N, C-alpha and C positions, 0 to 999 in steps of 0.2 A: 793789864794784859798778863795772861798766864805765862810763866816762864817755860814750862815744859810743853812746848808746842808739839802736837802729834800730826799724823798724816790726814786726819779726818775731823770735820767739824759739823755740827748741826746748828743751823739758824732757825729759830722758831718765830713765826710770823702770825699776826692776827689782822685779818682784813677789817676795815671799818664797816663793811657791808657783809653781814654774815651769809648772805645768799650768793656772794661772789664766788665764781669758780675760776681758778687760775688756769689759764691755758699753757701749753708747752712753750709757746712764743713768749708769753709774759714771764714764765719762769726763767727762760733763757736771758731775757733782758735784765732780770734781777741779778743773775750770776755775773753777767758782764758789767753791770753797774758797780759791783763790789770787787770783782777780780781784775777788771781791765779799764779803770777810769782814765788812766794816763798812758794807754797803749802799752801796758805791761807785757802783753803778747801781741805780735803781729797777727793780722787776720789770717794770713796764709800759713802761719807757722803751725807745725804739729804740736798740740798741747798735751802736757802730761797729766791732765786732770779729768775727772768725771764728776757728775752731779746727778741728783735726783730730788724731785719734789713730791710729797705725798700729803693728802688731806687727812687731818687727825681730828676734825670736829667741824662745827659750823663756823666757817670763815677762818679756821685755824689750819696752819700748814707747817711742815717741817722741810727745810731744804738741807740736804746732806751734800757737802762739798768735800771732795777727796782728791789728793794728789800724791804722786810718788816723790814730790819734792816738798819738804816741810815749809820751805820759804813761801810757797804758794798759799798754804793754809794760814801762815802768819800774816801774809799780805791781806788775805781775805778778812781775817779777824780784825786786823788793824783798821781796815776800811769800814767795818761795821761798828767799831768801837765808838761810842758816843752818839750813834744814830738812833733816834727813838721812833721817828716816823719818816716815811718817804712815799712818793708816788711813782707809778710807772706810766709809760706812754700808752699803755693799754687800758688806762682808766682805773686801775686798782690802787687803793690807798691802804698802806700797811703800817702797823706798829711792830717793832722788833721786841719780842717778849723774852728773849733769852738766847744765849749761845752756849754751846757745850762741846768740849773737845772729847772725841771718842778715843779710848785707849788703843794703843798700837797692839798688833798681834805678834805673838811669838811664833814665827814660821819655822817649821821643822824641815829637815832634809829628807822629805818623803812625799806626801801628797796632802791635799786639802780638798774638802767638799764645799762647794759653793752653789749659791742660787742667786739669780738676778733679781735685784730690787727694782730696777727699771728695765723695761723691755730692751733687748739687744737686737742688733742687726748683724746677720751673718750672710755673706754673699760668696758665690763661687763663679768662676768664668765659664761661660757657655759659648758654643759656636752655632751661629745661624747658617747652616749649610745652604739654605734656599736663597740667602741674600749675600752672595759673594763671600761666604765663610766669615761673615763679620763676627767679631768677638764682642761679647757684652757681659755685664754682670747680672746675676739673677739671685733673688732671695732664696735661701736654702730653708726648707721646712725641717724643723728639728725632729719631727716624728717620722716623716716620710723618708728622709735621707740623713740618718744619724752620722754615718761616716763623713759625709761632705760637710755637715754642720760642725762636727768636731774639728775637722781639718781647717775650716775657716777660722775657728777660734784660735787654733794653734798657730796658723800663719800670721794672724793679726798680732798675737802676742810676740812672736819672733820679730816681726817688722817693727813693732814699737820698741822692743828691747834694743834692736840695732840703732834706732833713731836716738834713743836716750843714753847710748853708751853702756848698756848693761850686758856684760859678757855672757854668752850662752851658746850652746849647740842646738841646732834645730831638732836633733833626735832626742834631746833631753826634755822636750815639751810634749806631753801626751794628755789628751782629753778623752775621757771615757764616761760611760753610763750617763749619757745625755737623756734627760726626760723633759717633756713639755706638758705639764698637767693642764695648762690652760690653752685655749685657741689663740691664734694670731690676733693681736690687737693693732688697730690702726690709730696712729697719733697724728692729729692735725698740726702740721708744722710748716711754716713758711709757704702757706697756700697749697700744700699738698698733703696727701694721706700716706704716712710712713708706716709700713708694716714692721712690727716688733714682736719679739717672743720672750716669755718669761720661762727660764729653764733652770734645771738643777744638773750639776755634773761634778765629776771628780777630776781634779787637775793634778797629774803626776809631773812635778817639775822641781827644779832647785828653788830654795827659799826666795832668791831674788825674783824669779819669775812669778812665784805665788804672790809676792808683794806687788809686783807690777799689775797683776790681774785685780787684786783687791783694792789697791790704792789708785790705779790708773784706768781701770775698766777693761771690758772685753769687747770684741766685735768692731763694727764700724762706727765712727763718729762718737766716741765717748765724751768729748768735750761739748757735744751738742745735746747731752743728757740721755744718752743711750748706753746700756751695758755696765751700770754699776752693780757689782756683785758683793755679797757678804757671806761669811762662813755659815755653813748649814749646822 
């Protein structure tokens, strides 16, 4: 095991069936297989990590796991160590072909440009005046309502900072220049179609909040595989 554990790790996988396509549910099961085999995190607990899976060839995949806590990445790597092959409950059989720790980032006390590697979910509260003023959450379109989308990212970051004991002021977090070059994508997850958006933006925030975004994800449900961002 590498001594200098970082905040991000890549696990490379090879499916025994080159035509196999990994679903979001299956990717989620792989993450939990290695990060939570012994109830490392409670199901209802807010998690400090984010992940993303991408196809890199015929039956080849890269799973990026990232956390604001290095101990999570160390735990993940320890669980992988020595595993050569494994199966999932979704029928996929995989070989682990390698793991790689990504270098940490030197965050500056200014701003950072980011884009999402996995689609993010950003929501805002709406009021249904025709139905007894019922409040509900609605997906925000990054192109149609950039201010609301930016505000959703800011609020989510501030809420996660409070949860994980990262000191900050709400006014110190500013998201600007949101762009969504691609249309909304729908991810088949837990029997439903989840709308997600791939975006690029500039985050003006202290280094601790920049690190929270990069290592812990943005938007809603990072631990479910949404909102992993990387520097542009």
